[in-house]
C-alpha positions as CSV (number, residue, x, y, z in Angstrom):
1,X,89.6,118.3,102.1
2,X,89.5,116.4,105.3
3,X,90.0,112.8,106.1
4,X,88.4,111.3,109.1
5,X,89.8,108.9,111.5
6,X,88.6,105.3,111.3
7,X,89.3,101.8,109.4
8,X,87.0,101.0,106.7
9,X,86.6,97.4,105.6
10,X,87.6,96.9,102.0
11,X,85.3,94.0,100.9
12,X,84.3,95.0,97.5
13,X,81.0,96.4,99.3
14,X,81.0,99.9,100.6
15,X,81.4,100.0,104.1
16,X,78.8,101.8,106.1
17,X,81.5,103.6,108.1
18,X,81.8,105.8,104.9
19,X,78.4,107.1,105.5
20,X,80.0,109.4,107.9
21,X,82.4,111.0,105.7
22,X,81.7,114.2,103.6
23,X,82.4,113.7,99.7
24,X,84.0,116.0,97.6
25,X,83.3,116.2,93.8
26,X,85.9,115.9,91.2
27,X,85.4,118.6,88.6
28,X,86.5,118.5,84.8
29,X,89.6,120.6,84.0
30,X,87.8,122.4,81.2
31,X,87.0,119.2,78.8
32,X,83.7,118.4,77.8
33,X,82.4,115.0,79.6
34,X,79.4,113.9,81.2
35,X,81.4,111.8,83.5
36,X,81.3,112.9,87.0
37,X,83.1,111.7,90.2
38,X,83.4,112.3,94.2
39,X,85.9,111.3,96.9
40,X,86.1,110.6,100.4
41,X,89.0,109.7,102.6
42,X,89.6,108.0,105.9
43,X,92.7,107.6,107.8
44,X,94.4,105.3,110.8
45,X,97.8,104.9,112.2
46,X,99.0,103.2,109.0
47,X,97.4,104.7,106.1
48,X,94.9,106.7,104.1
49,X,92.0,105.2,102.6
50,X,90.1,106.4,99.9
51,X,86.5,105.8,98.4
52,X,86.1,107.1,94.9
53,X,82.7,106.9,93.1
54,X,82.8,107.6,89.2
55,X,79.7,108.1,87.1
56,X,80.7,107.1,83.6
57,X,78.4,105.5,80.8
58,X,81.3,103.9,78.7
59,X,84.2,102.2,80.2
60,X,87.2,101.2,78.3
61,X,90.5,100.0,79.2
62,X,91.9,98.6,75.9
63,X,94.7,101.1,75.4
64,X,98.1,99.8,76.2
65,X,98.9,103.6,77.7
66,X,97.6,102.9,81.4
67,X,96.2,106.9,81.7
68,X,94.2,106.7,78.4
69,X,92.3,104.1,80.2
70,X,89.1,104.6,82.5
71,X,91.0,105.0,85.8
72,X,91.5,107.1,88.8
73,X,95.1,108.7,89.9
74,X,96.1,109.2,93.5
75,X,98.8,111.7,94.1
76,X,100.5,112.0,97.6
77,X,103.0,114.2,99.0
78,X,103.3,112.7,102.6
79,X,105.4,115.3,104.1
80,X,103.7,118.2,102.1
81,X,106.8,119.9,101.2
82,X,105.4,121.0,97.8
83,X,108.5,120.0,95.8
84,X,108.8,121.2,91.9
85,X,109.8,117.3,91.1
86,X,108.8,114.0,92.8
87,X,110.9,113.1,95.9
88,X,110.9,110.0,97.9
89,X,107.5,110.9,99.6
90,X,105.9,111.6,96.7
91,X,103.3,109.1,95.6
92,X,101.5,108.7,92.0
93,X,99.3,105.5,91.7
94,X,96.8,104.7,89.1
95,X,93.9,102.1,89.4
96,X,91.6,101.5,86.3
97,X,87.9,100.3,86.7
98,X,88.8,96.5,86.5
99,X,91.5,97.0,89.5
100,X,94.5,96.8,87.4
101,X,97.3,99.0,89.1
102,X,100.2,101.2,87.7
103,X,102.7,103.1,89.3
104,X,104.3,106.5,88.2
105,X,106.0,107.1,91.4
106,X,106.5,105.1,94.9
107,X,106.6,101.6,95.6
108,X,103.5,99.5,94.5
109,X,103.4,97.5,97.6
110,X,101.8,100.4,99.6
111,X,98.9,100.3,97.3
112,X,95.9,97.9,98.2
113,X,92.9,98.4,96.2
114,X,89.4,96.9,95.2
115,X,87.0,97.7,92.3
116,X,83.4,97.6,92.2
117,X,81.4,97.8,88.9
118,X,78.0,99.9,89.2
119,X,75.1,100.5,87.0
120,X,76.3,104.1,86.3
121,X,80.2,103.4,86.2
122,X,82.5,102.1,89.0
123,X,83.9,102.6,92.6
124,X,87.5,102.5,93.7
125,X,88.4,101.5,97.2
126,X,92.0,102.2,97.7
127,X,94.5,102.2,100.9
128,X,98.0,104.0,100.6
129,X,100.3,103.0,103.4
130,X,102.4,105.8,104.9
131,X,106.1,105.7,105.5
132,X,105.8,107.4,108.9
133,X,103.0,107.1,111.6
134,X,100.5,110.1,110.9
135,X,99.1,112.5,113.4
136,X,95.9,113.8,114.1
137,X,95.7,117.5,112.3
138,X,98.5,116.7,110.1
139,X,98.3,118.0,106.4
140,X,99.4,115.9,103.7
141,X,99.6,117.0,100.0
142,X,96.9,115.2,97.8
143,X,95.2,115.3,94.5
144,X,93.1,112.9,92.7
145,X,92.2,112.7,88.9
146,X,89.7,110.8,86.9
147,X,90.7,109.6,83.4
148,X,87.8,109.3,81.0
149,X,88.2,107.2,78.1
150,X,85.5,106.9,75.1
151,X,84.7,103.5,73.3
152,X,87.8,103.8,70.9
153,X,90.2,103.7,74.1
154,X,91.0,107.6,73.5
155,X,91.4,109.6,76.7
156,X,88.7,112.1,76.1
157,X,88.9,114.2,79.4
158,X,90.3,114.3,82.6
159,X,88.7,115.4,86.2
160,X,90.9,116.9,88.7
161,X,90.0,117.4,92.5
162,X,92.6,120.3,92.9
163,X,95.2,120.8,90.0
164,X,93.5,122.8,87.1
165,X,96.9,122.9,85.1
166,X,97.2,119.2,84.0
167,X,100.5,119.0,85.4
168,X,100.5,117.4,88.6
169,X,101.9,114.4,87.3
170,X,105.2,116.4,87.1
171,X,105.1,118.7,90.1
172,X,103.9,117.9,93.7
173,X,103.7,121.4,94.4
174,X,100.5,121.6,92.4
175,X,98.7,119.1,94.6
176,X,96.2,120.3,97.0
177,X,96.0,119.6,100.8
178,X,94.2,116.6,102.9
179,X,94.0,117.4,106.6
180,X,94.0,114.2,109.0
181,X,91.2,115.0,111.6
182,X,88.8,113.2,114.1
183,X,91.2,110.9,116.1
184,X,90.2,111.1,119.8
185,X,93.1,110.9,122.4
186,X,94.0,107.2,122.8
187,X,91.9,105.8,120.2
188,X,93.4,103.2,118.3
189,X,92.3,101.0,115.2
190,X,92.1,97.3,114.8
191,X,94.4,94.8,113.5
192,X,96.2,96.1,110.2
193,X,96.1,93.1,107.6
194,X,96.3,95.6,104.7
195,X,99.9,95.8,104.4
196,X,100.2,92.0,104.0
197,X,97.2,91.9,101.5
198,X,99.0,94.6,99.2
199,X,102.4,92.9,99.4
200,X,100.6,89.4,98.7
201,X,98.9,91.1,95.7
202,X,102.6,92.0,94.7
203,X,104.0,88.7,95.2
204,X,101.3,87.0,93.4
205,X,101.7,89.3,90.5
206,X,105.5,88.0,89.9
207,X,106.1,86.1,87.1
208,X,107.7,82.9,88.8
209,X,109.3,81.7,85.7
210,X,111.7,84.6,85.3
211,X,113.4,83.6,88.5
212,X,115.6,80.5,88.8
213,X,114.0,80.0,92.3
214,X,110.7,81.5,91.6
215,X,108.6,78.5,93.0
216,X,110.2,79.3,96.3
217,X,107.4,82.1,96.7
218,X,104.5,79.4,96.6
219,X,105.0,78.1,100.2
220,X,105.1,81.7,101.6
221,X,102.2,82.8,99.6
222,X,100.3,79.9,100.7
223,X,101.0,80.3,104.5
224,X,100.1,84.0,104.1
225,X,96.6,83.3,102.4
226,X,95.9,80.5,104.8
227,X,96.3,82.8,107.8
228,X,94.1,85.5,106.4
229,X,91.5,83.0,105.4
230,X,91.3,81.7,109.1
231,X,90.1,85.3,110.3
232,X,91.8,84.3,113.6
233,X,95.1,86.1,113.7
234,X,97.0,88.4,115.7
235,X,99.0,91.6,114.7
236,X,102.2,89.8,115.5
237,X,101.2,86.7,113.3
238,X,100.2,89.3,110.2
239,X,103.5,91.2,110.8
240,X,105.6,87.6,110.9
241,X,103.9,86.4,107.6
242,X,104.7,89.6,105.9
243,X,108.5,89.6,106.9
244,X,108.6,86.3,105.7
245,X,106.9,86.9,102.4
246,X,109.5,89.9,101.8
247,X,112.5,88.0,102.7
248,X,111.4,85.2,100.2
249,X,110.7,88.1,97.5
250,X,114.1,89.5,98.1
251,X,115.9,86.3,97.7
252,X,114.5,85.6,94.3
253,X,117.0,85.8,91.4
254,X,117.1,85.5,87.5
255,X,120.4,84.5,87.0
256,X,123.7,83.2,89.1
257,X,125.8,85.9,87.0
258,X,124.2,89.2,88.0
259,X,122.8,90.4,91.4
260,X,119.4,91.4,91.6
261,X,119.0,95.2,91.4
262,X,117.8,95.7,95.0
263,X,120.7,94.0,96.4
264,X,123.3,95.7,94.8
265,X,125.7,97.9,97.1
266,X,125.3,101.6,96.8
267,X,127.9,103.7,94.9
268,X,127.8,107.3,95.4
269,X,130.3,107.9,93.0
270,X,130.7,107.5,89.3
271,X,131.6,103.7,88.6
272,X,135.2,103.7,87.2
273,X,135.3,103.1,83.4
274,X,138.7,101.5,83.6
275,X,137.8,99.0,86.4
276,X,136.4,95.3,85.8
277,X,133.7,93.8,88.1
278,X,136.3,91.8,89.7
279,X,138.5,94.8,90.4
280,X,141.3,94.5,87.9
281,X,142.3,97.5,85.8
282,X,142.3,98.4,82.4
283,X,146.0,99.1,81.3
284,X,145.8,98.7,77.6
285,X,143.8,98.7,74.5
286,X,143.3,94.9,74.6
287,X,142.0,95.0,78.2
288,X,139.4,97.7,77.1
289,X,138.1,95.5,74.8
290,X,137.4,92.7,77.0
291,X,136.0,95.7,79.6
292,X,133.8,97.2,76.7
293,X,132.2,93.3,76.5
294,X,131.5,93.3,80.3
295,X,129.7,96.6,80.2
296,X,128.1,96.0,77.3
297,X,126.4,92.6,78.6
298,X,125.8,94.5,81.8
299,X,123.7,97.3,80.2
300,X,121.7,94.6,78.1
301,X,120.9,92.8,81.4
302,X,120.1,95.6,83.7
303,X,118.6,98.2,81.5
304,X,117.9,97.8,78.0
305,X,117.4,94.2,77.4
306,X,119.4,91.8,75.0
307,X,119.5,92.7,71.5
308,X,118.5,89.2,69.5
309,X,120.9,87.0,67.8
310,X,120.4,88.1,64.2
311,X,122.8,85.6,62.5
312,X,119.7,83.6,61.6
313,X,117.9,86.5,60.3
314,X,117.3,86.9,56.2
315,X,117.3,90.6,55.1
316,X,116.1,91.7,51.9
317,X,114.7,95.0,50.6
318,X,112.3,96.2,47.8
319,X,112.9,99.7,46.1
320,X,110.0,101.9,46.3
321,X,109.3,105.5,45.0
322,X,110.0,107.2,48.2
323,X,112.8,104.8,49.4
324,X,112.5,101.0,50.4
325,X,110.5,98.5,52.1
326,X,113.1,96.3,54.5
327,X,112.0,92.7,54.7
328,X,113.4,90.4,57.6
329,X,112.5,86.8,58.0
330,X,113.7,84.5,60.9
331,X,112.8,80.6,60.6
332,X,109.0,80.8,60.0
333,X,108.4,84.5,60.8
334,X,108.8,87.4,58.6
335,X,108.0,90.9,58.7
336,X,108.8,94.3,56.9
337,X,108.9,98.2,57.5
338,X,109.3,100.8,55.0
339,X,111.9,103.7,55.2
340,X,112.1,107.1,53.3
341,X,115.6,107.5,51.4
342,X,116.4,111.0,50.1
343,X,119.8,111.2,48.1
344,X,121.8,114.3,47.2
345,X,121.2,116.0,43.8
346,X,123.0,117.8,41.4
347,X,123.2,121.0,44.1
348,X,125.5,118.9,45.9
349,X,129.3,119.4,45.1
350,X,130.2,115.7,46.3
351,X,129.8,112.6,44.3
352,X,128.3,109.1,45.1
353,X,128.7,107.2,47.1
354,X,127.5,109.4,49.8
355,X,127.6,109.0,53.6
356,X,124.3,108.5,55.1
357,X,122.5,109.9,58.1
358,X,120.0,107.5,59.6
359,X,117.1,108.9,61.9
360,X,114.4,107.5,63.9
361,X,111.3,109.7,63.5
362,X,112.9,112.4,61.2
363,X,115.0,115.4,61.6
364,X,112.1,117.9,62.1
365,X,110.1,116.5,65.2
366,X,107.4,118.0,67.6
367,X,106.0,116.6,70.7
368,X,101.9,116.4,70.3
369,X,100.7,116.6,73.8
370,X,97.3,115.1,72.7
371,X,98.5,112.0,71.1
372,X,101.7,111.8,73.3
373,X,103.6,111.4,70.4
374,X,106.3,113.0,68.2
375,X,105.0,114.4,64.9
376,X,106.4,115.9,61.9
377,X,104.9,119.5,61.3
378,X,106.9,120.2,58.1
379,X,107.7,118.1,55.0
380,X,111.5,117.4,55.1
381,X,113.3,121.0,55.2
382,X,116.3,119.5,57.1
383,X,116.6,116.5,55.0
384,X,116.9,118.9,52.3
385,X,119.8,120.7,54.0
386,X,121.4,117.3,54.7
387,X,121.1,116.3,51.0
388,X,122.7,119.6,49.9
389,X,125.7,119.1,52.1
390,X,126.4,115.7,50.3
391,X,124.7,113.3,52.6
392,X,121.8,110.9,52.2
393,X,119.1,110.7,54.8
394,X,117.2,107.5,55.7
395,X,114.0,108.0,57.7
396,X,112.5,105.3,60.0
397,X,108.9,105.7,61.3
398,X,109.6,104.2,65.0
399,X,106.1,102.9,65.5
400,X,107.0,100.7,62.3
401,X,109.6,99.1,64.2
402,X,108.2,99.2,67.8
403,X,105.1,101.2,69.1
404,X,105.9,103.6,71.7
405,X,104.0,102.1,74.5
406,X,103.5,98.9,76.4
407,X,101.6,97.0,73.3
408,X,104.8,95.6,72.2
409,X,104.1,95.4,68.6
410,X,105.7,96.5,65.5
411,X,108.1,94.6,63.2
412,X,110.8,93.9,65.9
413,X,107.9,92.2,68.1
414,X,106.7,90.5,64.8
415,X,109.9,88.7,64.7
416,X,110.7,88.3,68.5
417,X,107.7,88.6,70.7
418,X,107.8,90.0,74.0
419,X,108.1,87.7,76.9
420,X,109.5,88.6,80.5
421,X,110.9,85.2,80.5
422,X,112.4,84.7,76.9
423,X,112.6,88.4,75.4
424,X,112.6,91.0,77.9
425,X,113.7,94.1,76.1
426,X,112.6,97.4,75.8
427,X,111.7,99.5,72.6
428,X,115.0,101.2,72.8
429,X,116.5,97.8,71.8
430,X,113.9,97.4,69.1
431,X,114.4,100.9,67.4
432,X,118.3,100.4,67.8
433,X,117.6,96.8,65.9
434,X,115.3,98.6,63.1
435,X,118.5,100.9,62.4
436,X,120.7,97.9,62.1
437,X,118.4,96.4,59.6
438,X,118.8,99.5,57.6
439,X,122.6,98.9,57.3
440,X,121.9,95.3,56.4
441,X,119.9,96.3,53.4
442,X,122.8,99.0,52.6
443,X,125.2,96.1,52.7
444,X,123.2,94.3,50.1
445,X,123.6,97.4,47.9
446,X,120.1,98.5,48.3
447,X,121.2,102.0,47.2
448,X,124.7,101.9,45.6
449,X,124.8,105.8,45.7
450,X,125.2,105.4,49.7
451,X,128.6,104.0,51.4
452,X,127.6,101.4,53.9
453,X,130.9,102.0,55.7
454,X,129.9,105.8,56.5
455,X,126.8,105.5,58.3
456,X,125.6,107.8,60.9
457,X,122.6,107.6,63.1
458,X,120.9,110.5,65.0
459,X,117.4,110.9,67.1
460,X,116.0,113.5,69.3
461,X,114.9,113.0,72.9
462,X,114.0,109.4,73.4
463,X,115.0,108.7,69.7
464,X,118.2,109.9,70.8
465,X,118.4,107.5,73.5
466,X,117.9,104.7,71.0
467,X,120.6,106.4,68.7
468,X,123.4,106.1,71.6
469,X,122.0,102.3,72.2
470,X,122.3,101.5,68.7
471,X,125.6,102.9,68.5
472,X,126.9,101.2,71.6
473,X,125.9,97.7,70.3
474,X,126.5,97.9,66.8
475,X,130.1,98.8,65.6
476,X,128.7,99.6,62.2
477,X,127.6,103.1,63.1
478,X,130.4,105.1,62.3
479,X,128.8,108.5,63.7
480,X,126.4,108.6,66.5
481,X,124.6,111.7,67.4
482,X,122.2,111.2,70.5
483,X,120.6,114.5,70.4
484,X,119.1,116.0,73.5
485,X,118.8,112.4,74.8
486,X,118.7,113.3,78.6
487,X,118.4,110.4,81.3
488,X,118.6,106.8,79.8
489,X,120.9,108.4,77.0
490,X,123.7,110.6,77.4
491,X,122.8,111.9,81.0
492,X,124.7,110.8,84.2
493,X,122.4,109.3,86.5
494,X,124.6,110.7,89.3
495,X,124.7,114.3,88.2
496,X,122.4,117.1,89.0
497,X,122.5,120.6,88.4
498,X,119.0,121.6,89.5
499,X,119.1,125.3,90.4
500,X,122.5,126.2,89.2
501,X,122.9,129.7,87.7
502,X,124.4,130.0,84.3
503,X,124.8,133.1,82.4
504,X,121.8,131.8,80.1
505,X,119.2,131.0,82.8
506,X,118.7,129.1,86.0
507,X,118.8,125.1,85.8
508,X,115.4,123.5,86.4
509,X,114.9,119.8,87.6
510,X,116.0,117.1,85.1
511,X,114.6,113.7,84.5
512,X,114.5,111.2,87.4
513,X,114.9,107.5,87.3
514,X,111.5,107.2,88.7
515,X,110.1,108.8,85.3
516,X,111.9,106.3,83.5
517,X,110.4,103.5,85.5
518,X,106.8,105.0,85.6
519,X,104.1,103.3,83.4
520,X,104.3,106.0,80.7
521,X,108.0,105.2,79.9
522,X,109.1,101.8,81.3
523,X,108.2,99.9,78.1
524,X,111.6,101.5,76.9
525,X,113.6,99.4,79.1
526,X,113.9,95.6,80.6
527,X,111.7,95.0,83.4
528,X,115.0,94.4,85.4
529,X,115.6,98.0,85.3
530,X,112.5,98.6,87.4
531,X,113.9,96.8,90.3
532,X,116.3,99.7,91.1
533,X,115.3,101.5,94.3
534,X,117.8,104.2,93.9
535,X,120.4,105.5,91.5
536,X,123.2,104.6,93.9
537,X,122.6,101.1,93.1
538,X,123.2,101.4,89.4
539,X,126.4,99.0,88.8
540,X,127.1,101.4,85.9
541,X,126.5,105.1,84.5
542,X,126.0,106.7,81.1
543,X,129.5,107.5,80.4
544,X,130.1,103.8,80.3
545,X,127.7,103.4,77.5
546,X,129.0,106.2,75.6
547,X,132.3,104.9,75.9
548,X,131.1,101.8,73.9
549,X,130.8,104.0,70.8
550,X,134.6,104.6,70.9
551,X,136.7,104.9,68.5
552,X,133.8,105.8,66.4
553,X,132.5,109.4,66.0
554,X,130.4,110.5,68.7
555,X,128.9,114.0,69.0
556,X,126.3,115.3,71.4
557,X,124.0,118.0,70.5
558,X,121.4,120.0,72.7
559,X,120.2,123.7,73.8
560,X,122.0,124.9,76.6
561,X,118.6,125.7,78.3
562,X,117.0,122.1,78.0
563,X,117.1,121.6,81.5
564,X,115.0,118.6,81.6
565,X,117.7,116.6,79.7
566,X,120.4,118.0,82.0
567,X,122.7,119.3,79.4
568,X,125.7,120.0,81.8
569,X,125.1,116.2,83.0
570,X,125.5,114.8,79.4
571,X,128.9,116.9,79.1
572,X,129.8,115.3,82.2
573,X,129.3,112.0,80.7
574,X,131.1,112.8,77.5
575,X,134.0,114.2,79.4
576,X,134.4,110.6,81.3
577,X,133.8,108.8,77.8
578,X,136.7,110.8,76.5
579,X,139.0,109.1,78.6
580,X,138.6,105.8,76.4
581,X,139.0,107.9,73.3
582,X,142.4,109.0,74.5
583,X,143.3,105.4,75.4
584,X,142.4,104.6,71.6
585,X,144.2,107.6,70.2
586,X,140.9,108.6,68.9
587,X,140.4,112.0,70.8
588,X,139.2,113.8,67.6
589,X,136.3,111.7,67.3
590,X,134.2,112.7,70.2
591,X,132.7,116.0,70.5
592,X,130.1,118.6,71.5
593,X,128.0,121.2,69.9
594,X,125.7,122.9,72.1
595,X,123.5,125.9,71.1
596,X,121.2,128.5,72.8
597,X,117.8,127.2,73.2
598,X,115.7,124.3,74.7
599,X,114.3,121.0,73.6
600,X,113.9,120.9,69.9
601,X,116.0,120.3,66.8
602,X,117.4,123.3,64.8
603,X,119.1,123.8,61.6
604,X,122.4,124.6,63.8
605,X,122.2,121.2,65.4
606,X,122.1,119.7,61.9
607,X,124.8,121.7,60.6
608,X,127.1,120.8,63.5
609,X,126.5,117.0,62.9
610,X,127.2,117.5,59.4
611,X,130.5,119.6,60.2
612,X,131.5,116.7,62.5
613,X,130.7,114.2,59.7
614,X,132.7,116.0,57.3
615,X,136.1,115.7,59.6
616,X,135.2,112.1,60.1
617,X,134.4,111.0,56.3
618,X,135.9,113.5,54.4
619,X,139.0,114.9,56.4
620,X,137.6,118.6,56.0
621,X,138.6,120.7,59.1
622,X,135.6,122.2,60.8
623,X,135.4,125.8,61.7
624,X,133.9,124.6,65.2
625,X,136.2,123.2,67.9
626,X,134.1,120.3,68.9
627,X,136.2,119.8,72.1
628,X,135.2,123.4,73.5
629,X,132.2,124.3,75.4
630,X,130.8,127.1,77.6
631,X,131.1,124.8,80.8
632,X,134.0,125.5,83.1
633,X,135.3,122.2,83.3
């Protein structure tokens, strides 16, 4: 596809300049749909411009999941290096028919857009600023996708310009190409005001109430809008207004205690687990408990959000045929959620009260691509195994506690409504809170057959992240198993083994911080986390979160070939956290039990967790040495 040199006006009406630019049709990726679309492209010395026309009889943007809405997605690989994972030059922006923008990779301030509703659908005008001045005949990686939603808010089809695999969102190498042509020697476009317009949109979208000096934005916003409204400005004046606006945004701060993410110094090495924020060193166990509180607060501010003060909660329960309903109230608010409870029967050689494994989602999960959610394809086979080994199992359906999307619904948000100002928490905190409510009910003797002092928690993938967060923030979890938890869980941010050759295969790319910050996943975290522009700005790394579990039991499980979670990066994290266990004389309480295979839950994973639990709770020496692994460390 070719982009023609020129600067179209973006005014909510199609500029006649587009009449000279050829269209390309956007075709369906095999889905049945009557929706059609086309795209045209132009470029100047600063950016690429797109005009996307969509014919769609039914428009819907009700889903809290952005890519389920009627929208377009623009993919850019500026240097056309066709990487297998997103890098700094790779952009992925989304714009729905209401002109609501989301970003999965890149800086949103590089995007300026307008939407136009038509009798047959909608039109999107979009401009994406480039990091380097483009050249005539330059080829840039590019793709475009149209998402088609039905009247219920379900995505029923996608239409793609180039990629027919549906995987362009993950791999820039699948993009097509856009060739920049048509610039005559010495030709220049007129004044560029769109960089200011894009940043102005961003500045106005910020919630000023979040910042203790948020009102300082108003002066610079008003000045920029007044300048643009005058229609009499030079490029220098535009550039100066943009600089002042950026400086003001950069000066915003939520608190005097913590530095904003984008202003933190870069650390290219792992933050020392035994060094306080002021530089003092941990020398004793007493020092560590102070350091642990510092780390715990830092994680809640920068990454996950704060666990609510539960001291005012009133927790009760109601036994049911399948388990119990947990009831929680705070002042004039109340909510509840059910859990499934299975207990050991006569087949177990152990007697009550039994240890218990709490799981978010269950012990037998698969990922459903159609619904983008975890499902249970079988009926409790692994729970039966756990019961036979003398453990109770309590299964929480995560959506009952917090939906796995940006809707912020579920029992947790019934009591603690989301607010960027007052309750800026992610769903990982909500899921961890839900597991804590189960312990509350057990402490009320909801099931006399269960020992509330011997509670383990496990979870798979995203729910493994939640298990680690729960274990780090709630000391009542005696055993923590973040299974295949990956980045945001056990995996170090500052660790990559992409391309490493192992006896069992070659490592592929792992998760990136950008994927966690994307519109698909960022609801897991506090909005503060979205402000990190580089992993080197993180004032922590995940070995510190793991260390907060000490001296309680921590065992990591995973498949050696589960490369997306970076298994060796999780092992590195474990080795660093182990230093705290050694300080606390609890080295036997931390371990690893990997097995062959990829991203799944296998019977072997459960067996090893139970072996580890037997060692903790029953002093039964396991056959496996949980300190040994295949990595040469």
